[in-house]
C-alpha positions as CSV (number, residue, x, y, z in Angstrom):
1,M,-31.4,26.6,7.3
2,S,-33.3,23.5,8.4
3,V,-33.6,20.5,5.9
4,S,-37.0,19.4,4.9
5,T,-38.0,16.0,6.3
6,N,-39.1,14.8,2.9
7,D,-35.5,15.4,1.4
8,V,-34.5,11.8,0.9
9,Y,-30.8,12.9,0.7
10,A,-30.8,14.5,4.2
11,R,-27.7,13.4,6.0
12,E,-29.8,11.7,8.7
13,V,-31.6,9.5,6.1
14,V,-28.4,8.4,4.4
15,M,-26.8,7.8,7.8
16,A,-29.8,5.6,8.7
17,R,-29.0,3.3,5.7
18,V,-25.8,2.5,7.6
19,G,-27.4,2.7,11.0
20,H,-25.6,-0.5,12.0
21,L,-22.2,1.4,12.1
22,I,-20.9,3.6,14.8
23,R,-21.7,7.3,14.2
24,R,-18.3,8.4,13.0
25,K,-18.4,5.7,10.3
26,Q,-22.0,6.8,9.3
27,H,-20.6,10.4,8.9
28,E,-17.6,9.2,6.9
29,I,-19.6,7.1,4.4
30,E,-22.2,9.9,4.1
31,R,-19.4,12.3,3.3
32,A,-17.8,10.1,0.9
33,T,-21.1,9.7,-0.9
34,R,-21.7,13.4,-1.0
35,I,-18.0,14.1,-2.4
36,L,-18.5,11.4,-5.1
37,R,-21.7,13.1,-6.3
38,A,-20.3,16.6,-5.9
39,F,-17.0,16.1,-7.7
40,F,-17.9,13.4,-10.3
41,D,-16.8,15.3,-13.5
42,P,-18.4,14.1,-16.6
43,T,-17.4,17.1,-18.6
44,Q,-14.0,15.3,-19.0
45,M,-15.5,13.0,-21.6
46,Q,-17.2,13.7,-24.8
47,A,-20.3,11.3,-24.7
48,P,-23.6,10.9,-26.5
49,E,-25.5,11.7,-23.3
50,P,-24.9,13.8,-20.1
51,G,-23.0,11.9,-17.4
52,V,-25.2,10.6,-14.5
53,I,-24.3,8.6,-11.3
54,R,-27.2,6.0,-11.2
55,R,-26.3,4.5,-7.9
56,V,-23.7,4.4,-5.2
57,I,-23.5,1.1,-3.3
58,L,-21.5,0.3,-0.2
59,I,-20.2,-3.3,-0.3
60,G,-17.8,-5.3,1.6
61,P,-17.3,-5.4,5.4
62,Y,-19.2,-2.4,6.3
63,A,-22.2,-3.6,4.4
64,R,-21.8,-7.1,5.8
65,R,-21.4,-5.8,9.4
66,S,-18.0,-7.4,9.6
67,W,-15.9,-4.4,9.6
68,Y,-13.0,-4.0,12.0
69,E,-11.0,-1.2,13.5
70,D,-7.9,-1.7,15.8
71,R,-6.8,1.6,17.1
72,R,-3.7,-0.1,18.7
73,T,-2.3,-1.3,15.3
74,I,-4.0,1.4,13.2
75,D,-5.6,-1.5,11.2
76,F,-9.1,-1.0,9.8
77,S,-11.4,-2.1,7.0
78,D,-11.5,0.0,3.8
79,Y,-14.8,1.5,2.5
80,E,-15.7,-0.3,-0.7
81,L,-18.0,1.8,-2.8
82,W,-19.3,0.7,-6.2
83,I,-20.6,3.5,-8.4
84,V,-22.9,2.9,-11.4
85,V,-22.9,5.4,-14.2
86,N,-25.3,5.8,-17.2
87,H,-22.5,5.4,-19.9
88,P,-19.3,3.3,-20.2
89,L,-17.3,6.5,-21.0
90,F,-18.0,8.0,-17.6
91,K,-16.0,5.0,-16.0
92,E,-12.7,6.7,-17.1
93,E,-10.4,7.9,-14.3
94,C,-10.5,11.5,-15.5
95,C,-14.0,11.7,-14.4
96,W,-13.2,10.6,-10.9
97,R,-9.7,12.0,-10.2
98,R,-11.0,15.0,-8.2
99,A,-13.5,13.0,-6.2
100,R,-10.8,10.5,-5.4
101,D,-8.4,13.2,-4.3
102,V,-11.0,15.0,-2.2
103,I,-12.0,11.6,-0.4
104,R,-8.4,10.8,0.2
105,R,-7.7,14.3,1.6
106,E,-10.7,14.3,3.8
107,L,-11.0,10.5,5.0
108,G,-7.5,9.1,3.9
109,D,-5.9,9.3,7.4
110,R,-9.0,7.4,9.0
111,C,-9.9,5.0,6.3
112,A,-9.3,4.4,2.8
113,A,-12.0,4.3,0.2
114,D,-11.9,1.8,-2.7
115,L,-13.9,2.8,-5.7
116,E,-15.2,0.5,-8.4
117,I,-17.0,2.2,-11.4
118,Y,-19.5,0.2,-13.4
119,S,-21.8,1.3,-16.3
120,K,-25.4,0.4,-16.5
121,S,-24.5,-1.8,-19.5
122,D,-21.8,-3.6,-17.2
123,I,-24.7,-4.5,-14.7
124,R,-27.1,-5.6,-17.6
125,I,-24.4,-7.9,-18.9
126,A,-23.6,-9.3,-15.4
127,K,-27.4,-10.2,-15.0
128,A,-27.6,-11.7,-18.5
129,E,-24.3,-13.8,-17.9
130,R,-25.4,-14.5,-14.2
131,D,-22.2,-13.1,-12.9
132,T,-22.5,-14.0,-9.3
133,F,-19.3,-11.9,-8.3
134,I,-21.1,-8.7,-9.3
135,L,-24.8,-9.6,-8.6
136,D,-24.1,-11.0,-5.1
137,R,-22.2,-8.0,-4.1
138,I,-24.8,-5.6,-5.4
139,E,-27.7,-7.6,-3.7
140,A,-25.8,-7.8,-0.3
141,G,-24.7,-4.1,-0.7
142,I,-26.3,-1.0,0.8
143,T,-27.6,1.5,-1.7
144,L,-26.3,4.9,-0.4
145,Y,-27.7,6.9,-3.3
146,R,-30.1,5.8,-6.2
147,A,-30.8,8.6,-8.9
148,S,-34.4,7.4,-9.4
149,R,-35.1,7.8,-5.5
150,D,-32.9,10.5,-4.0
151,A,-32.6,14.2,-4.4
152,S,-30.3,15.5,-7.2
153,M,-27.4,17.7,-6.2
154,G,-29.0,20.7,-8.0
155,D,-32.2,20.2,-6.0
156,R,-30.2,20.2,-2.7
157,N,-28.0,23.1,-3.6
158,S,-30.9,25.2,-4.6
159,R,-32.2,24.9,-1.0
160,G,-28.9,26.1,0.4
161,M,-27.4,22.8,1.3
162,R,-23.6,22.4,0.8
163,P,-22.0,19.4,-1.1
């Protein structure tokens, strides 16, 4: 089934967000983003609202265009992904265990993925306190997924796309 060109979560659109990388890295980052969204498990926590991933941001060397890969020594940069969720309870490891396992299984031999989970309130506090560590990385990072902009997993799945 062909993907509609207005599907803002089409693989090609997501990979274009990291178009400065080689094709293999684009695919790996897109796949990691898709896995995070598909295997985030908010049902592990009892919270006052349903769990939602608000943003997935690529930070670090792949966002700064300073990544490295040395096939001779098998030394390479890790993917650094920051995930922003709607409620602090969804930062708990139990919500991310399966996603981490799938990423490790699918990408682990080629590149490690470091995940940092923040809540919307963490970001608000960082802004209020002018926390440059967090704010500078978010500003310099590449937003791979934003809930307010990109198609939801349910929308994509109903059109026959796989996670």
